[in-house]
DRENTORKOL-3810 file (N, C-alpha, C; in nm, 4 decimals):
REM DRENTORKOL-3810
@n.u->16.5019; n.v->-6.5852; n.w->-5.9986; ca.u->16.6225; ca.v->-6.6321; ca.w->-6.0637; c.u->16.6929; c.v->-6.5133; c.w->-6.1296
@n.u->16.8242; n.v->-6.5030; n.w->-6.1125; ca.u->16.8945; ca.v->-6.3916; ca.w->-6.1755; c.u->16.8950; c.v->-6.4067; c.w->-6.3280
@n.u->16.9068; n.v->-6.2958; n.w->-6.3941; ca.u->16.9151; ca.v->-6.2967; ca.w->-6.5406; c.u->17.0455; c.v->-6.3630; c.w->-6.5838
@n.u->17.0454; n.v->-6.4174; n.w->-6.7031; ca.u->17.1642; ca.v->-6.4804; ca.w->-6.7583; c.u->17.2154; c.v->-6.3937; c.w->-6.8733
@n.u->17.3438; n.v->-6.3613; n.w->-6.8706; ca.u->17.4030; ca.v->-6.2814; ca.w->-6.9778; c.u->17.3997; c.v->-6.3608; c.w->-7.1073
@n.u->17.3523; n.v->-6.3002; n.w->-7.2142; ca.u->17.3422; ca.v->-6.3648; ca.w->-7.3442; c.u->17.4567; c.v->-6.3229; c.w->-7.4365
@n.u->17.4835; n.v->-6.1927; n.w->-7.4436; ca.u->17.5911; ca.v->-6.1416; ca.w->-7.5274; c.u->17.6296; c.v->-6.0021; c.w->-7.4810
@n.u->17.7455; n.v->-5.9596; n.w->-7.5250; ca.u->17.7855; ca.v->-5.8213; ca.w->-7.5022; c.u->17.8579; c.v->-5.7727; c.w->-7.6269
@n.u->17.8477; n.v->-5.6441; n.w->-7.6534; ca.u->17.9125; ca.v->-5.5837; ca.w->-7.7694; c.u->18.0450; c.v->-5.5244; c.w->-7.7249
@n.u->18.1480; n.v->-5.5547; n.w->-7.8017; ca.u->18.2824; ca.v->-5.5048; ca.w->-7.7750; c.u->18.3223; c.v->-5.4179; c.w->-7.8939
@n.u->18.3420; n.v->-5.2891; n.w->-7.8696; ca.u->18.3802; ca.v->-5.1982; ca.w->-7.9776; c.u->18.5275; c.v->-5.2161; c.w->-8.0119
@n.u->18.5575; n.v->-5.2019; n.w->-8.1409; ca.u->18.6935; ca.v->-5.2233; ca.w->-8.1880; c.u->18.7205; c.v->-5.1372; c.w->-8.3114
@n.u->18.8463; n.v->-5.1296; n.w->-8.3469; ca.u->18.8838; ca.v->-5.0594; ca.w->-8.4708; c.u->18.8597; c.v->-5.1497; c.w->-8.5914
@n.u->18.8824; n.v->-5.2804; n.w->-8.5727; ca.u->18.8632; ca.v->-5.3802; ca.w->-8.6782; c.u->18.8038; c.v->-5.5035; c.w->-8.6117
@n.u->18.6738; n.v->-5.5240; n.w->-8.6300; ca.u->18.6021; ca.v->-5.6269; ca.w->-8.5547; c.u->18.6620; c.v->-5.7665; c.w->-8.5722
@n.u->18.7001; n.v->-5.8024; n.w->-8.6939; ca.u->18.7538; ca.v->-5.9376; ca.w->-8.7132; c.u->18.8950; c.v->-5.9506; c.w->-8.6592
@n.u->18.9770; n.v->-5.8484; n.w->-8.6715; ca.u->19.1120; ca.v->-5.8541; ca.w->-8.6144; c.u->19.1048; c.v->-5.8648; c.w->-8.4624
@n.u->19.0164; n.v->-5.7881; n.w->-8.4006; ca.u->19.0027; ca.v->-5.7908; ca.w->-8.2550; c.u->18.9493; c.v->-5.9263; c.w->-8.2080
@n.u->18.8493; n.v->-5.9780; n.w->-8.2777; ca.u->18.7921; ca.v->-6.1073; ca.w->-8.2400; c.u->18.8948; c.v->-6.2189; c.w->-8.2594
@n.u->18.9735; n.v->-6.2110; n.w->-8.3662; ca.u->19.0768; ca.v->-6.3132; ca.w->-8.3897; c.u->19.1862; c.v->-6.3080; c.w->-8.2837
@n.u->19.2203; n.v->-6.1893; n.w->-8.2351; ca.u->19.3202; ca.v->-6.1773; ca.w->-8.1292; c.u->19.2777; c.v->-6.2659; c.w->-8.0113
@n.u->19.1507; n.v->-6.2568; n.w->-7.9734; ca.u->19.0999; ca.v->-6.3366; ca.w->-7.8626; c.u->19.0913; c.v->-6.4844; c.w->-7.8988
@n.u->19.0323; n.v->-6.5167; n.w->-8.0141; ca.u->19.0146; ca.v->-6.6583; ca.w->-8.0480; c.u->19.1488; c.v->-6.7295; c.w->-8.0649
@n.u->19.2486; n.v->-6.6592; n.w->-8.1118; ca.u->19.3809; ca.v->-6.7214; ca.w->-8.1239; c.u->19.4412; c.v->-6.7494; c.w->-7.9868
@n.u->19.4237; n.v->-6.6577; n.w->-7.8913; ca.u->19.4722; ca.v->-6.6838; ca.w->-7.7557; c.u->19.3997; c.v->-6.8023; c.w->-7.6931
@n.u->19.2689; n.v->-6.8110; n.w->-7.7171; ca.u->19.1877; ca.v->-6.9178; ca.w->-7.6601; c.u->19.1972; c.v->-7.0487; c.w->-7.7387
@n.u->19.2583; n.v->-7.0427; n.w->-7.8575; ca.u->19.2590; ca.v->-7.1566; ca.w->-7.9491; c.u->19.1151; c.v->-7.1977; c.w->-7.9800
@n.u->19.0336; n.v->-7.0969; n.w->-8.0078; ca.u->18.8907; ca.v->-7.1158; ca.w->-8.0355; c.u->18.8664; c.v->-7.1030; c.w->-8.1862
@n.u->18.7495; n.v->-7.1467; n.w->-8.2329; ca.u->18.7184; ca.v->-7.1341; ca.w->-8.3756; c.u->18.7182; c.v->-6.9883; c.w->-8.4230
@n.u->18.7360; n.v->-6.9732; n.w->-8.5506; ca.u->18.7341; ca.v->-6.8429; ca.w->-8.6185; c.u->18.6036; c.v->-6.7694; c.w->-8.5859
@n.u->18.6105; n.v->-6.6374; n.w->-8.5606; ca.u->18.4869; ca.v->-6.5612; ca.w->-8.5363; c.u->18.3935; c.v->-6.5701; c.w->-8.6573
@n.u->18.2649; n.v->-6.5673; n.w->-8.6292; ca.u->18.1635; ca.v->-6.5777; ca.w->-8.7349; c.u->18.0985; c.v->-6.4425; c.w->-8.7596
@n.u->18.0740; n.v->-6.4090; n.w->-8.8857; ca.u->17.9991; ca.v->-6.2864; ca.w->-8.9129; c.u->17.8540; c.v->-6.3021; c.w->-8.8683
@n.u->17.8033; n.v->-6.1994; n.w->-8.8058; ca.u->17.6637; ca.v->-6.1961; ca.w->-8.7636; c.u->17.6178; c.v->-6.0515; c.w->-8.7764
@n.u->17.5505; n.v->-6.0186; n.w->-8.8854; ca.u->17.5144; ca.v->-5.8789; ca.w->-8.9121; c.u->17.6407; c.v->-5.7951; c.w->-8.9149
@n.u->17.6439; n.v->-5.6840; n.w->-8.8385; ca.u->17.7627; ca.v->-5.5988; ca.w->-8.8376; c.u->17.8715; c.v->-5.6463; c.w->-8.7407
@n.u->17.8561; n.v->-5.7653; n.w->-8.6859; ca.u->17.9448; ca.v->-5.8133; ca.w->-8.5801; c.u->18.0369; c.v->-5.9256; c.w->-8.6275
@n.u->18.1475; n.v->-5.9411; n.w->-8.5549; ca.u->18.2304; ca.v->-6.0612; ca.w->-8.5592; c.u->18.2018; c.v->-6.1293; c.w->-8.4263
@n.u->18.1331; n.v->-6.2408; n.w->-8.4312; ca.u->18.0807; ca.v->-6.3044; ca.w->-8.3113; c.u->18.1724; c.v->-6.4162; c.w->-8.2632
@n.u->18.2006; n.v->-6.4130; n.w->-8.1314; ca.u->18.2836; ca.v->-6.5145; ca.w->-8.0676; c.u->18.1974; c.v->-6.5862; c.w->-7.9642
@n.u->18.1565; n.v->-6.7101; n.w->-7.9937; ca.u->18.0778; ca.v->-6.7846; ca.w->-7.8942; c.u->18.1684; c.v->-6.8398; c.w->-7.7851
@n.u->18.1203; n.v->-6.8348; n.w->-7.6621; ca.u->18.1929; ca.v->-6.8908; ca.w->-7.5483; c.u->18.1208; c.v->-7.0161; c.w->-7.4996
@n.u->18.1878; n.v->-7.0924; n.w->-7.4165; ca.u->18.1373; ca.v->-7.2237; ca.w->-7.3748; c.u->18.0026; c.v->-7.2166; c.w->-7.3042
@n.u->17.9709; n.v->-7.1089; n.w->-7.2353; ca.u->17.8481; ca.v->-7.1041; ca.w->-7.1561; c.u->17.7311; c.v->-7.0381; c.w->-7.2287
@n.u->17.7399; n.v->-7.0291; n.w->-7.3614; ca.u->17.6302; ca.v->-6.9738; ca.w->-7.4392; c.u->17.6354; c.v->-6.8240; c.w->-7.4588
@n.u->17.7262; n.v->-6.7551; n.w->-7.3935; ca.u->17.7430; ca.v->-6.6107; ca.w->-7.4107; c.u->17.8246; c.v->-6.5866; c.w->-7.5367
@n.u->17.7911; n.v->-6.4822; n.w->-7.6098; ca.u->17.8752; ca.v->-6.4437; ca.w->-7.7233; c.u->17.9314; c.v->-6.3046; c.w->-7.7001
@n.u->18.0534; n.v->-6.2861; n.w->-7.7486; ca.u->18.1130; ca.v->-6.1527; ca.w->-7.7564; c.u->18.0966; c.v->-6.1095; c.w->-7.9011
@n.u->18.0277; n.v->-5.9996; n.w->-7.9214; ca.u->17.9996; ca.v->-5.9503; ca.w->-8.0551; c.u->18.0823; c.v->-5.8254; c.w->-8.0797
@n.u->18.1907; n.v->-5.8419; n.w->-8.1551; ca.u->18.2806; ca.v->-5.7305; ca.w->-8.1850; c.u->18.2201; c.v->-5.6445; c.w->-8.2947
@n.u->18.2230; n.v->-5.5139; n.w->-8.2739; ca.u->18.1621; ca.v->-5.4167; ca.w->-8.3645; c.u->18.2625; c.v->-5.3069; c.w->-8.3942
@n.u->18.2750; n.v->-5.2706; n.w->-8.5205; ca.u->18.3635; ca.v->-5.1593; ca.w->-8.5557; c.u->18.3088; c.v->-5.0298; c.w->-8.4971
@n.u->18.3962; n.v->-4.9547; n.w->-8.4305; ca.u->18.3580; ca.v->-4.8252; ca.w->-8.3763; c.u->18.3463; c.v->-4.7217; c.w->-8.4873
@n.u->18.2938; n.v->-4.6070; n.w->-8.4539; ca.u->18.2824; ca.v->-4.4987; ca.w->-8.5497; c.u->18.4215; c.v->-4.4424; c.w->-8.5804
@n.u->18.4535; n.v->-4.4161; n.w->-8.7066; ca.u->18.5856; ca.v->-4.3608; ca.w->-8.7398; c.u->18.6132; c.v->-4.2334; c.w->-8.6603
@n.u->18.7316; n.v->-4.2277; n.w->-8.6015; ca.u->18.7726; ca.v->-4.1109; ca.w->-8.5247; c.u->18.7225; c.v->-4.1090; c.w->-8.3819
@n.u->18.6325; n.v->-4.1992; n.w->-8.3462; ca.u->18.5807; ca.v->-4.2034; ca.w->-8.2093; c.u->18.6712; c.v->-4.2902; c.w->-8.1232
@n.u->18.6951; n.v->-4.2467; n.w->-8.0000; ca.u->18.7785; ca.v->-4.3297; ca.w->-7.9122; c.u->18.7047; c.v->-4.4569; c.w->-7.8705
@n.u->18.7806; n.v->-4.5592; n.w->-7.8438; ca.u->18.7241; ca.v->-4.6853; ca.w->-7.7945; c.u->18.7313; c.v->-4.6804; c.w->-7.6422
@n.u->18.6206; n.v->-4.7022; n.w->-7.5766; ca.u->18.6169; ca.v->-4.7053; ca.w->-7.4308; c.u->18.6563; c.v->-4.8454; c.w->-7.3858
@n.u->18.7589; n.v->-4.8529; n.w->-7.3041; ca.u->18.8122; ca.v->-4.9815; ca.w->-7.2597; c.u->18.7106; c.v->-5.0572; c.w->-7.1752
@n.u->18.7018; n.v->-5.1880; n.w->-7.2003; ca.u->18.6183; ca.v->-5.2775; ca.w->-7.1219; c.u->18.7081; c.v->-5.3827; c.w->-7.0575
@n.u->18.6588; n.v->-5.4432; n.w->-6.9513; ca.u->18.7282; ca.v->-5.5529; ca.w->-6.8850; c.u->18.6477; c.v->-5.6796; c.w->-6.9103
@n.u->18.7151; n.v->-5.7811; n.w->-6.9659; ca.u->18.6501; ca.v->-5.9086; ca.w->-6.9927; c.u->18.7310; c.v->-6.0169; c.w->-6.9226
@n.u->18.6680; n.v->-6.0900; n.w->-6.8325; ca.u->18.7367; ca.v->-6.1947; ca.w->-6.7563; c.u->18.6870; c.v->-6.3310; c.w->-6.8032
@n.u->18.7812; n.v->-6.4223; n.w->-6.8227; ca.u->18.7512; ca.v->-6.5559; ca.w->-6.8727; c.u->18.7961; c.v->-6.6597; c.w->-6.7707
@n.u->18.7031; n.v->-6.7437; n.w->-6.7276; ca.u->18.7340; ca.v->-6.8529; ca.w->-6.6366; c.u->18.7766; c.v->-6.9724; c.w->-6.7215
@n.u->18.8996; n.v->-7.0202; n.w->-6.6989; ca.u->18.9562; ca.v->-7.1291; ca.w->-6.7780; c.u->19.0109; c.v->-7.2370; c.w->-6.6850
@n.u->19.0320; n.v->-7.3563; n.w->-6.7385; ca.u->19.0921; ca.v->-7.4634; ca.w->-6.6599; c.u->19.2420; c.v->-7.4357; c.w->-6.6432
@n.u->19.3046; n.v->-7.5108; n.w->-6.5554; ca.u->19.4498; ca.v->-7.4976; ca.w->-6.5377; c.u->19.5237; c.v->-7.5267; c.w->-6.6678
@n.u->19.4805; n.v->-7.6304; n.w->-6.7382; ca.u->19.5445; ca.v->-7.6653; ca.w->-6.8651; c.u->19.5268; c.v->-7.5538; c.w->-6.9680
@n.u->19.4053; n.v->-7.5006; n.w->-6.9780; ca.u->19.3802; ca.v->-7.3897; ca.w->-7.0712; c.u->19.4639; c.v->-7.2681; c.w->-7.0333
@n.u->19.4751; n.v->-7.2397; n.w->-6.9034; ca.u->19.5568; ca.v->-7.1266; ca.w->-6.8590; c.u->19.7005; c.v->-7.1444; c.w->-6.9072
@n.u->19.7563; n.v->-7.2637; n.w->-6.8875; ca.u->19.8938; ca.v->-7.2897; ca.w->-6.9312; c.u->19.9095; c.v->-7.2634; c.w->-7.0811
@n.u->19.8127; n.v->-7.3106; n.w->-7.1602; ca.u->19.8188; ca.v->-7.2919; ca.w->-7.3055; c.u->19.8066; c.v->-7.1447; c.w->-7.3430
@n.u->19.7136; n.v->-7.0739; n.w->-7.2811; ca.u->19.6952; ca.v->-6.9312; ca.w->-7.3088; c.u->19.8198; c.v->-6.8535; c.w->-7.2673
@n.u->19.8712; n.v->-6.8834; n.w->-7.1490; ca.u->19.9896; ca.v->-6.8131; ca.w->-7.0997; c.u->20.1099; c.v->-6.8399; c.w->-7.1902
@n.u->20.1229; n.v->-6.9618; n.w->-7.2409; ca.u->20.2302; ca.v->-6.9912; ca.w->-7.3377; c.u->20.2150; c.v->-6.9056; c.w->-7.4631
@n.u->20.0919; n.v->-6.8887; n.w->-7.5119; ca.u->20.0690; ca.v->-6.8058; ca.w->-7.6311; c.u->20.1017; c.v->-6.6591; c.w->-7.6028
@n.u->20.0673; n.v->-6.6117; n.w->-7.4836; ca.u->20.1000; ca.v->-6.4736; ca.w->-7.4443; c.u->20.2511; c.v->-6.4536; c.w->-7.4479
@n.u->20.3244; n.v->-6.5473; n.w->-7.3893; ca.u->20.4711; ca.v->-6.5362; ca.w->-7.3863; c.u->20.5312; c.v->-6.5521; c.w->-7.5258
@n.u->20.4785; n.v->-6.6455; n.w->-7.6075; ca.u->20.5283; ca.v->-6.6643; ca.w->-7.7437; c.u->20.5140; c.v->-6.5368; c.w->-7.8260
@n.u->20.4063; n.v->-6.4643; n.w->-7.8048; ca.u->20.3808; ca.v->-6.3395; ca.w->-7.8781; c.u->20.4516; c.v->-6.2192; c.w->-7.8154
@n.u->20.5194; n.v->-6.2453; n.w->-7.7034; ca.u->20.5903; ca.v->-6.1400; ca.w->-7.6310; c.u->20.4973; c.v->-6.0248; c.w->-7.5938
@n.u->20.3746; n.v->-6.0612; n.w->-7.5509; ca.u->20.2775; ca.v->-5.9617; ca.w->-7.5062; c.u->20.3093; c.v->-5.9203; c.w->-7.3632
@n.u->20.2850; n.v->-5.7955; n.w->-7.3323; ca.u->20.2968; ca.v->-5.7497; ca.w->-7.1939; c.u->20.1818; c.v->-5.8100; c.w->-7.1145
@n.u->20.2099; n.v->-5.8457; n.w->-6.9895; ca.u->20.1056; ca.v->-5.9002; ca.w->-6.9036; c.u->20.1305; c.v->-5.8550; c.w->-6.7605
@n.u->20.0238; n.v->-5.8660; n.w->-6.6803; ca.u->20.0279; ca.v->-5.8170; ca.w->-6.5431; c.u->19.9543; c.v->-5.9133; c.w->-6.4509
@n.u->19.9883; n.v->-5.9057; n.w->-6.3234; ca.u->19.9205; ca.v->-5.9857; ca.w->-6.2214; c.u->19.7984; c.v->-5.9132; c.w->-6.1657
@n.u->19.7778; n.v->-5.7889; n.w->-6.2051; ca.u->19.6726; ca.v->-5.7071; ca.w->-6.1441; c.u->19.6088; c.v->-5.6144; c.w->-6.2467
@n.u->19.4859; n.v->-5.5693; n.w->-6.2205; ca.u->19.4168; ca.v->-5.4835; ca.w->-6.3166; c.u->19.4752; c.v->-5.3425; c.w->-6.3278
@n.u->19.5491; n.v->-5.2982; n.w->-6.2270; ca.u->19.6088; ca.v->-5.1638; ca.w->-6.2317; c.u->19.7426; c.v->-5.1624; c.w->-6.3057
@n.u->19.7866; n.v->-5.2787; n.w->-6.3507; ca.u->19.9144; ca.v->-5.2920; ca.w->-6.4225; c.u->20.0333; c.v->-5.2491; c.w->-6.3368
@n.u->20.0249; n.v->-5.2735; n.w->-6.2067; ca.u->20.1332; ca.v->-5.2391; ca.w->-6.1137; c.u->20.2334; c.v->-5.3531; c.w->-6.0977
@n.u->20.1960; n.v->-5.4731; n.w->-6.1423; ca.u->20.2827; ca.v->-5.5899; ca.w->-6.1279; c.u->20.3105; c.v->-5.6513; c.w->-6.2657
@n.u->20.4014; n.v->-5.5883; n.w->-6.3436; ca.u->20.4264; ca.v->-5.6353; ca.w->-6.4807; c.u->20.5002; c.v->-5.7682; c.w->-6.4842
@n.u->20.4714; n.v->-5.8427; n.w->-6.5913; ca.u->20.5354; ca.v->-5.9706; ca.w->-6.6216; c.u->20.5252; c.v->-6.0693; c.w->-6.5051
@n.u->20.4103; n.v->-6.0652; n.w->-6.4368; ca.u->20.3807; ca.v->-6.1580; ca.w->-6.3274; c.u->20.2373; c.v->-6.2055; c.w->-6.3427
@n.u->20.2073; n.v->-6.3197; n.w->-6.2813; ca.u->20.0694; ca.v->-6.3664; ca.w->-6.2704; c.u->20.0305; c.v->-6.3612; c.w->-6.1233
@n.u->19.9008; n.v->-6.3739; n.w->-6.0951; ca.u->19.8561; ca.v->-6.3758; ca.w->-5.9560; c.u->19.8115; c.v->-6.5161; c.w->-5.9170
@n.u->19.7905; n.v->-6.5335; n.w->-5.7891; ca.u->19.7439; ca.v->-6.6616; ca.w->-5.7344; c.u->19.6243; c.v->-6.6364; c.w->-5.6424
@n.u->19.5350; n.v->-6.5489; n.w->-5.6864; ca.u->19.4181; ca.v->-6.5117; ca.w->-5.6067; c.u->19.3207; c.v->-6.6284; c.w->-5.5922
@n.u->19.2633; n.v->-6.6403; n.w->-5.4735; ca.u->19.1581; ca.v->-6.7381; ca.w->-5.4439; c.u->19.2018; c.v->-6.8815; c.w->-5.4724
@n.u->19.3321; n.v->-6.9072; n.w->-5.4601; ca.u->19.3831; ca.v->-7.0424; ca.w->-5.4811; c.u->19.3983; c.v->-7.0813; c.w->-5.6266
@n.u->19.3845; n.v->-6.9868; n.w->-5.7168; ca.u->19.4000; ca.v->-7.0138; ca.w->-5.8597; c.u->19.5136; c.v->-6.9315; c.w->-5.9180
@n.u->19.5108; n.v->-6.9139; n.w->-6.0477; ca.u->19.6077; ca.v->-6.8285; ca.w->-6.1167; c.u->19.5324; c.v->-6.7318; c.w->-6.2054
@n.u->19.5917; n.v->-6.6145; n.w->-6.2251; ca.u->19.5302; ca.v->-6.5143; ca.w->-6.3107; c.u->19.6337; c.v->-6.4281; c.w->-6.3781
@n.u->19.5963; n.v->-6.3762; n.w->-6.4938; ca.u->19.6836; ca.v->-6.2864; ca.w->-6.5685; c.u->19.5968; c.v->-6.1877; c.w->-6.6467
@n.u->19.6484; n.v->-6.0677; n.w->-6.6636; ca.u->19.5809; ca.v->-5.9615; ca.w->-6.7384; c.u->19.6665; c.v->-5.9238; c.w->-6.8576
@n.u->19.6020; n.v->-5.9026; n.w->-6.9724; ca.u->19.6687; ca.v->-5.8452; ca.w->-7.0890; c.u->19.5762; c.v->-5.7405; c.w->-7.1482
@n.u->19.6310; n.v->-5.6553; n.w->-7.2320; ca.u->19.5501; ca.v->-5.5596; ca.w->-7.3070; c.u->19.5429; c.v->-5.6061; c.w->-7.4518
@n.u->19.4243; n.v->-5.5999; n.w->-7.5102; ca.u->19.4135; ca.v->-5.6338; ca.w->-7.6516; c.u->19.4516; c.v->-5.5116; c.w->-7.7348
@n.u->19.4598; n.v->-5.5237; n.w->-7.8664; ca.u->19.5046; ca.v->-5.4107; ca.w->-7.9489; c.u->19.4175; c.v->-5.2853; c.w->-7.9388
@n.u->19.2919; n.v->-5.2997; n.w->-7.8947; ca.u->19.2038; ca.v->-5.1841; ca.w->-7.8793; c.u->19.2031; c.v->-5.1288; c.w->-7.7374
@n.u->19.2851; n.v->-5.1866; n.w->-7.6488; ca.u->19.2952; ca.v->-5.1370; ca.w->-7.5123; c.u->19.1994; c.v->-5.2015; c.w->-7.4141
@n.u->19.1270; n.v->-5.3047; n.w->-7.4567; ca.u->19.0409; ca.v->-5.3760; ca.w->-7.3640; c.u->19.1275; c.v->-5.4654; c.w->-7.2754
@n.u->19.0917; n.v->-5.4739; n.w->-7.1490; ca.u->19.1643; ca.v->-5.5563; ca.w->-7.0535; c.u->19.1051; c.v->-5.6968; c.w->-7.0549
@n.u->19.1887; n.v->-5.7949; n.w->-7.0901; ca.u->19.1464; ca.v->-5.9345; ca.w->-7.0907; c.u->19.2105; c.v->-6.0037; c.w->-6.9721
@n.u->19.1292; n.v->-6.0693; n.w->-6.8920; ca.u->19.1773; ca.v->-6.1398; ca.w->-6.7739; c.u->19.1453; c.v->-6.2876; c.w->-6.7899
@n.u->19.2434; n.v->-6.3716; n.w->-6.7596; ca.u->19.2252; ca.v->-6.5161; ca.w->-6.7632; c.u->19.2507; c.v->-6.5675; c.w->-6.6230
@n.u->19.1515; n.v->-6.6377; n.w->-6.5645; ca.u->19.1617; ca.v->-6.6866; ca.w->-6.4274; c.u->19.1251; c.v->-6.8349; c.w->-6.4223
@n.u->19.1833; n.v->-6.9049; n.w->-6.3257; ca.u->19.1520; ca.v->-7.0469; ca.w->-6.3100; c.u->19.0569; c.v->-7.0729; c.w->-6.1934
@n.u->19.0262; n.v->-6.9715; n.w->-6.1169; ca.u->18.9328; ca.v->-6.9864; ca.w->-6.0051; c.u->18.8467; c.v->-6.8613; c.w->-5.9993
@n.u->18.7166; n.v->-6.8796; n.w->-5.9914; ca.u->18.6278; ca.v->-6.7649; ca.w->-5.9886; c.u->18.6481; c.v->-6.6818; c.w->-5.8631
@n.u->18.6231; n.v->-6.5536; n.w->-5.8742; ca.u->18.6312; ca.v->-6.4636; ca.w->-5.7594; c.u->18.4983; c.v->-6.4601; c.w->-5.6848
@n.u->18.3938; n.v->-6.5174; n.w->-5.7432; ca.u->18.2610; ca.v->-6.5162; ca.w->-5.6830; c.u->18.2602; c.v->-6.6179; c.w->-5.5679
@n.u->18.2171; n.v->-6.5724; n.w->-5.4525; ca.u->18.2110; ca.v->-6.6579; ca.w->-5.3344; c.u->18.0721; c.v->-6.7173; c.w->-5.3218
@n.u->18.0647; n.v->-6.8437; n.w->-5.2848; ca.u->17.9354; ca.v->-6.9098; ca.w->-5.2631; c.u->17.8708; c.v->-6.8553; c.w->-5.1357
@n.u->17.7367; n.v->-6.8431; n.w->-5.1355; ca.u->17.6704; ca.v->-6.7942; ca.w->-5.0135; c.u->17.6764; c.v->-6.8952; c.w->-4.9014
END
């Protein structure tokens, strides 16, 4: 049986501000303090644990993809547009202010304030064997 992801650490300049950026887009509960982290629980038991980076150290960008329902996508996309955030249909940012329709679903990419790439998709890219 393959391993199951439990949590991942996301470095940020301000752990609670970064975690709130995501939870507000998702309309999720407020991040919870957990030791040095601002923890964001996701529906499948995985947590994103935001951690303040070392002062003066660069933040290495990560890509985080979220599988959401069509209704959730509409709500998230409305919040992106309401905030006038830049968004793209692709990870290379070659298709600005567009969404994609890969694998029969919809997808959009945004950058969070720390430069992490957040992707919201309505259909998984993983193919069944």
